[in-house]
N, C-alpha and C positions, 0 to 999 in steps of 0.2 A: 504493499499499500503505500509505503514512504518513497519507494522507486518510482511508482506511478505518479504520485503527486509532483516529485521533481522533475519528471518529464514533462508534465502538464506546465509547469512554471516555464520550463525551456521553450515550449511551444508558444506560450502566451508572450515571452519575450521576442519572439519572432514576429508575432502577430501585430503587436502594439505599433501605433504610429511614431516614426522617426522623432517627431516632434515632442512626443511624450517621454521617450527614453534618452533623448540626447542630453549630455551635461556639458554646457559651454557657458560657464559663468565666470570667464576672465580672470581666474585666480581666486575667486570668492567661493569657497566650498559650502554648499547647503546639504546637509545630512539629515536622514529621516531614519529613525528605528523605533521599535517598540519600546515603551518606557519600562514596562515590566512583563516579561513573557508569561502569559496565564493561559488558561483554558476559556476560551470566550464563548458566550452563548448570547443569543439575541438580546436578552435582558440585561447584560452585563456591559460596563463601559469599556472602551478601547483607547488607552492613553498612549500617546507618542511623544517622543522626544526629538525636538528640532533644533539644530544646531548651525550657526552661521560662523565659518571660520576665514580669517583673511590670510591667505597665503601668498598676498602680493608684497611688495617692497613698499608700499606706501600706505597712507592712511585710508581706511574705507568708510565712508559715511552714509547712513540711511536713516529713513524715518521709522520709527517704532509706535504704532498706534496703541493707545490704551486698550481699545477693542482690536484684539489681533486679526479679526475677521476682515479688518480692512488691509491687511498686510497679506496674509495668507489664503491659500485655496488649495483644496485636495482634489486630485482625480483618483477615483477607484473604479476598477473594472473587474468583472468576473474572468473566469479562466476561459469563458467563450467569447471574450473580448467585447462584453456588453458594459456600457458604462452605467454606473450606480447614480441615481439622481441625488442633488443636494437635499438637506433637511429644509423642511418649511422654516425652523428657526433661522438657519443660516440666510436664505432668501429674503425672509422678512427684514433681517437686522441690514444686509447690505443694500436692499432696496429702499429703505426709509430714508427719507430727506433730514439728515442731522448733521450737526457739526462734529467733526473727527478731531479728537485730541491726540496729540503725538509729541513724542521727544526725539531729538536728533541723537543718534548713536555714533561714536567715533570709535572704531575698530583699529588698533595699530598692528603692524604686522606679527602674526603668530597668535593674535588673541581671538577669543571665541565668545559669541552671544548665543544662550541657550534658553530654551523654555519648554514647558510641557503643556500639550493640548489634548482635548478629547475628541476624538476622531467623530463620534457620533453626532456632535455640535455642528459638524459640517456637512455630513453625508448620512443618508437615510438608510442604516445597515440594520434592516429589521428581518433578514432572511438568513438561514443557515447557508454556508456555502463557502468556497475559498476565493480569495481576492487578492489583488496587487494594488498598491496604493503608491502615490507620487505626491509631493507636496510642492506648491510653488509659492515663491515670497517676491513680493512687490516692494521694493525698496522706496518707491515713491507713492505709496498707498492705493494702487490699482487706478492709476490716473493715466495709463498708456504707455508707461516707460517699459523698460526691459525686465523680465521675470527671472528669478533664480530658479533653477530646476534641481530637484534633490535626485538622490538614488530611489530604486524601487524597492519596496518591502512586501513581503508576503504573509498572510494570515489566514486562519481558518475560523469560521464561526460555527460552532456545533449547534444540533437541534437541542432545545431545551430537554434537560433529562428529567425522568420520572413522570409517572401518571397524574401528578398534581396539577400540572400545567394544562392537561388536557380537561381535566374536571373544572379548572378554573374558567375554561372557555366555552362552557355548556350552560345554558339555561335549564336549570333543574326542572321547572315547570312545564317546558314545551320541547326540550330536548334540542332545540336549535342553538347553533353555534352563536357565541356573544362576541360581537365585534365593536371595537372602540369606534366612536363617532365623533367629529368635530363639534361638539356641543358648546354653546357659551359657558362661562365659568359658573354663572348661577345655575344654569340647568344640569351642570354636572354635579355640583354640590346636591342639588334636589334629587338627582338620580340616586347619590350614595346613601342620603337620609331616608328615601322610600324604601331602598331595598333592606336598610336596617330595619325599618318598621316592619317590613313583611318577613324577615329573617332569611332573605335571600342572599346568601354569602357570595356566591359567585359574581353577583351583580354588585354587591357592596365592594368587592376587591377590584373590579374591573377599572375603575378611574383612581384608585388609591395606589400610591408608590410606596408599598409597604418598606422597602429598604429605607427611603428617605425618613419616613416616619419612625423606624426603628433607631436611625442614627441620631435622632433628636435627643437620645439618652446618652450622656457622656461616657458611661461605663460601656454601653454597647459598641460606641464608636471606637474607643480604645482597643477593646478586644477585636473588633472588625478590621481595624489598621494592622493588628498583628497577625492576622489570620491569612491563610492560603486562598485561592480564589475558590476551591472546593470547599472549604470550611466557611467562606462568606455565603456562598449560596446555600448551604445548610443553615447558617444562622438566619437568613431570611425567611427561608420555609419554616424553620421553627417559631419564628416571631409570628408569621401568619397563621400557624396552627394555634398559637397561644391566644392570639386575638380571637379567632373562631370559637375557642373553648373558653373565652372571657376569663382567661387566667391572667391578664395584665391590667393595670389600673386605668388604661386609657379610657378618658371620657368620650371617645368618639364611639364607644361601644354603647353607650346609654341609648336608650330607646324613647324618644319624644313621642308624646301622644298629640303634639302639635307643633308647628314651626312656622316662622316668618321670615322671608328673606328680606332684608331691609336696606341694605346697600351693597353694590357691587363695583370694584375698582380694578381696572387691569390696564396694562400696557400690552404691546404685542407679543410679550414673552412672560409677563408674571401677572397675577390676578389675586384679589383678596374678595371674599364674599362674606359678609356680616349676616348671621342668622340669629333670631331670637327663637328659642327651643324651650318648650315647658314640659316638664316630667312630673307625673302624677304619682304622689305619696299618698298613704292612708289618710293623714289629716292636713295636708297642705299640697299647694302646687309650687315646685321649685322652678325657677325662672334663671336661665343662663344665655350669654351671648358668645356663640362660638364665632371665630373668625378663621375661615378656612383659607389657607394659602395655596396658590395653584402655580404650576409652571406650564407653558405651552411647548410640546415636544412633537414635531412633526404634524402639527395642525390639531393635535389633541391635549386638551387641558387635562392635566393630572394634578391630584391634590397630594402635596408633599409634607405637609404639617398643619397644624391648627393651634389655636391659643382660645382659653375659655376665661370668662369673666363672671362670676356670680352676680346676679342682679336682684337676689331676695326671693322671697316666697310671697304667694297669694292666698 
């Protein structure tokens, strides 16, 4: 299998356009590599290390944007030479009319400038498969000047492991496959609340980023940072199971008998939804304000965290 994969990489290298593979940066080296080689799944992040090295005899000056999407772009192709589309997050960011903040960087001979980026913030890598990637750096902020081209790297995205992912994608009442839709932030939150009221766990988790929610706990984040990729996947699965078994103190598990969405605020990439929720107790009604925090990923709003404020009783 490994030999076959290497052969496919060689075939791909022959098929790709010369403009994609050529490296002619006039002594400025742009290198790309996986930041930490792991087992990648559709739901995990892929981080890459990008380095610019001055191999000339003079000073190399370029602009480094505060938002690096105005400097860099990726091209990713499958082993059948099909291009992978950019993520909605990337397209929205670069097409938005806004002021670009940057600083001038001076690299002396032999000096290096490096940083880490998350590939999925640029490319929509939602399907398992084998891929080849290259990064391009625009020293003049994508305004038509010459781009630096990097080497090619290859990586594989494996199918999600275990039956839990399959169960999560099915509507238990109808047996139909659940698919994420580009709902507005307030509708996304309402979808989660209604699912919790009805005890429909697969729908409850559909727009809830359980990993981000888990990492709000400092102890869990420290353990997560020290763990291998396989251990991290298991941690997220265990946290999801604990939520479903109501073994955690997370107030998002409380079942309101009524709710009212009072305000929604959002930018193209982040959103907040304020909801007044009422919980019935034997002798009183408890009132809480939930603020749900969302991030827009490939056109879909995902709930990543929440805050709660107690408003008293009725």
